[in-house]
N, C-alpha and C positions, 0 to 999 in steps of 0.2 A: 782086265784088272778091276778089282773091287773098288767102289767109290771111296772107301775109307783110305785105302792105300794110295789112291790117286791124290787125295787131299793131303796126305802126309808128305808125299813126294813134292807136291807143289809148295808146301810150307817150307821144306828144306831149301827149295830153290829161292823162295822169298827171303829166307834168312841169309842165304849166301849173297843175294843182291843187296840186302840192307847193310850187311857188313862191308861190302865193297864200296857202296855209296858213302857211308859214314866215314870210312877210312880215308876217303878223298877230301872230306869236309873238315875232319878233326885231326889235329896233330897228335901223334902217339896213340892213336885210337886202339891199335892192336896190342897195346902193352899189357903186361900181366896183371897190373893193379885193376884195370877196367874189367878184364876177364873174371877176376876173383869177385868183384862187386856184382857182376851180372849173375854168376853161378850161385852166389850166396843168396841173393834176393829171389832167384827163381824157385828155390826150394819151397818157400812159403806159398807163393802163388800157384805152383804146380800141385801141391798137396790140396790146397783149397779148390783148384779147378777139377781135381779128380773127384772130390766129393760132390761138387756142383754137377759134374758130368753124370754121375750115377742118378742124381735127382732128375736132371733134364731127360735122361733116357726113359724115365717113367712118365714123361709128358707133364712135368712140374718144374718149379724153380724155387731156389732157396736164396732169398735176399737178406737173410739174417746172419750170414756167415761172418761178415765183418764185425758185427756186434759180439758174436760168439768168440771170435778171436780176442777181442778186447776183454771180455769177461774172463776167459780162461787165462789169458796172460796176466791179468791183474790179480785174480784170486790165487793162481798158482804161485806168483811172485810173493804175495802176502803170506801164503802158507810156508814157503821156503824161508822167508825172513824169520819166522818163529820156529821152524824145524829145519835148520841148516844141515843136519846130519841125515836127512831123509835120503834113502837110496835112490840113485838116478832112475831106475826102472819104475819105482813107485811114484816118483815125481812126474814122470811122463804119463804113467797110468792115471794119475790124479787129474791131469789136464784133459786127457782123452775122455775120462769118465764124465767130467763136467760137460764137455762138448756133446757127448752122446746123450746125456740127460736133457739138454736143451733141444737137441735134434729130435728126441722122443716126443717132446711137447709139440713141436711143429708137425711131426708125422701123425700124431694122434688126431690133431685138429683137421689135417688135410684128408687122411685116410678114412677116419671113422665119423667125424663131424661133417665131412663133405664140404668144408669151406675151401674155396679156391686157394691154391698155394701162394699166389702172388699177394692175396689179401692177408693170409696168415703170416707170411714171413715179413711183409711190410710192417705189420703190427708188432711182431716179436722183435724186429730190428729196433724199433723205438722202445719197446718194453725192456729188453735186455740192457740197452744203453742207459735208459733212465734208472734202472735198478743199480747199475754200476756207479752212476753219478751219486746216487743217494748213499750207496754202500761205502764208497771211497771217502766221503766227507772231505772232499778237496785235497786228499792226501795223495802223494805220488810214490810209487814203488821205485826205489833207487837201487842202483847196481851194487852199492857198497854193502848191502845186507844180504846179497845172494851168494850161494856157495861158489867157490872158484871154478868148479867143473862146468857150471852153467855158463859162465862168462867165457870160458875157454872153448866151448863147443863150436861156435861159428868159425874159429880159426884152426880147428883140428883138420888135418889133411890126411888123405889116403896116399896120394902120390904128389910129389913136388918136382917140377921141372923148371928150375930157375925161378923166374917170377910167376910162373903159371902153376897154381895150386889146384888140385882136385879135392874139394872140401868133403869132409865126412858127411855133412848134412845133405849135400847134393847127391852123393852116391846112395845114401839111405833113401832119399826121396824117389830117385829113379827106380831103385830096386822095389820099393813099396808099390809104385805105380805099375811096374811090370807084373808083379805078383797079383795085384788087384785085377789087371786086365786078363791074366790067365784064369783067374777065378770067374770073371764075368763070362768068358768064353767057354769054360770047361765045366763049371758047376751048374746044377739044375736051377739054383736061385738066380744065377747070372742070366741064364736063358729066359727065365721068367721076367726079369727086368726088361729085356728087349721086347718080349711078347706083350707085356702090359703097355709099354710105350707105343708100340706099333698099332695096337687096337685093343683098348681096354674092354670094350663090349665083347669082342671075340674071346679075350682072355677069360672073362667071367663065364661065358658059355662053355669054355673048355675046362671049367672048374678050377682055374688057377686061383690061388689066394691073393687076389689083387690088393686088398687092403693091407695085408701083411707085407707084401712086396714094397708098397709105397712107404709104409711105416719103416721098414728096414732101410730103404734108400735114404730117408731123412736122418735116421740114427747114424748111418754110415757117414753122411755129410757132416753131421754135428761132431762125430768122433774125429774125423779128419780135420775139421776146423779147430777142435781142441788141440790136436797135435800141432797144427800151424800156430796156434796161440802160444804153445810152449816154445816153439822155434822163434816166434816174435819176441818173447821175453828174453830168450838167450841172445838174440842178435842185438837188441837195443838196450837191455838192462834197465833203463829208466822207462817206466810205464805210467801213462796218464789215462784219464777216462776217455781220451780220444783215440786210444790205440785201436788199430784195425779199421778206422774210418776209410771208406772207399774201396776196401778189398773185395766187397761183394760185386762191384762193377768189374774189377779185374778178373775175378773168378768166372763170371759169366762170359766176359769177352774172350778169355783164354779157351773156354770150352767151345764157344761158337766159332771162333776163328780156327780152332783145331778140328772143325768138321763135324761137331755134334749137332744133330738136327734139333732145332729149338722146339719142334713139334713132337719130339720123342722118337724112340725106336731105333735110332741109328747113330753111330759114332763110337770112338774108342778113347780110352784113357791116354794112350800113346799120342794121339792127335792133340788132346788137351794139354799134354806136357809140352809139345812143340808150340802150341798156341801160347802157353805161359812163357816159354823162352822168347818168342817173338815180341810179346808185349813188354817184357822186362827189358829186352834189348832196346826197343824203341824208346821206352820210358827213360832209361838212363842215358841213351845216346842223345835224345833231344835236349836234355839238360846241358849237354856239352857243345851244342851247335851255337856258334857266336851270334849274338843279337836276336836269338829266338826266345820269345816269351814262354815261361813255364806253363801258361794257360793253354798252349797248343797241345800239351800232352793229353788232356782230356778230350780235346777235339779229335786228335788222331785216334784215340781209343774208341770214341763213338763212331768215327768213320770206318774203322776196322770191323766193328760189329755189323754195321749196315752192309758193308761190302761182303762180309762172310755169309750173311743171310741171303743176300742176292745171288752170290755164287752158288750156294747150296741149292737154292730154288731152281736156278738155271741148269745146274748139273743134274738135279733130279728129273727135270723135264727131258733133258737130253737122253739120260739113261732110260727113261720111260719110253721114249720113241724107239730107241735101239732094241729094247727088250720086246716091245710090241711087234716091231717089224720081224724080229727073229721068230716070233710065234705066228706071224702071218695075219695079224689084226692090228688096227690102230689103237693107240693109247687113249684112255678116257679123256675126252676134251681136247684131243690133239688130232687135227685132220690128217688123213693119210696122204703122204707125198706122192 
C-alpha cells in the first residue's frame, strides 16, 4: 500500500477513536448541531490546507495565508457594502483575485529573488496585516450591510436529515479539493510540483521550469486563501482587522497531520482534508470538555504537528528499509539486518 493511502486510513481510524472518546466525555456530543458546526468550520480550514499543501509539496511554506484571509474578507466585505447588487460569481472572483495577487507577490520573492519562503511569508504576514489595520481606520465590516445571499450561504444545505445538515460550502470544498487532487496527479504541472519538491536540483537538470512551478504554487495558495476569506466573511459577517489570525498555524497543521512531507515531494490534498477535519473536530470538541482550559487547544495543535512529523520520519525510514531489502541492498544510512 502506498504511504499516502496508509496515512489517510490511519487518519480515519484516529477520527473514529476521537469521536468515540469525546462522545463518552461530552453529553449530546453526536447531536446534529455539533456536526453542523464542525462541517461548516472545516470548509475554511480545508481550503486553506489545500493551498498550503501545494506550496509545501514544492519544499516551501506559506505563513501569510491567515493575513490573506483577513485582507480578502475585509476588502471584499467593504466592496459588497458599496456594491450590494454585485453578482455572486463576481464577488467570489473578486476575493480570489485579491488572494492570487498577494500570492503572486510571495511567489515572485521566493522563486525569482531566491529569498527563503519562511522569511518572505513571515514578512508578508506582518505587512498584509499592517496594511489592513491602516486601511480599515479602526472600522468594522458589519453584517447589516452585506447582501442577503452572502449571509445565507453558510446555512444553505444540499441534504438535510433531521438535525444533520450537509452544507453547500462543505460539499463545494470537498469537490474543489478532489478536482485539485486529480489535477495534481493527472496534469503535467501537477507532476512538476512533486518533482520540484522531491529534488529541485534534479528538476532543473531535467529542464523543468522550477521558478514558474514555485510561483504557480504560491499563486494557487493565495487564490485559495482568497476563497477562504470570502467564506470567512460569509460565515461571520462582522469582520475586524484580526480576521484570520491563527489560520496559518491551522493550515500547516492540517497539511502535516494529513501526511504531507514538510520537506516536500509527497502528500495528497485528500490527506490534508482529513487533517483539517481532525483539527477542527479536536478544536471544537476540546471547548466542550468540562473544566478544560481553552489554551490547551493550541498545545494539542502543536503536539499534533510534532507527532505527525515524527510519524512521517519513522514511516519514511521503515519504507526505505523495505524498499532497499526488496532491491537486495541496504538503505542509505540504515544498516542491513
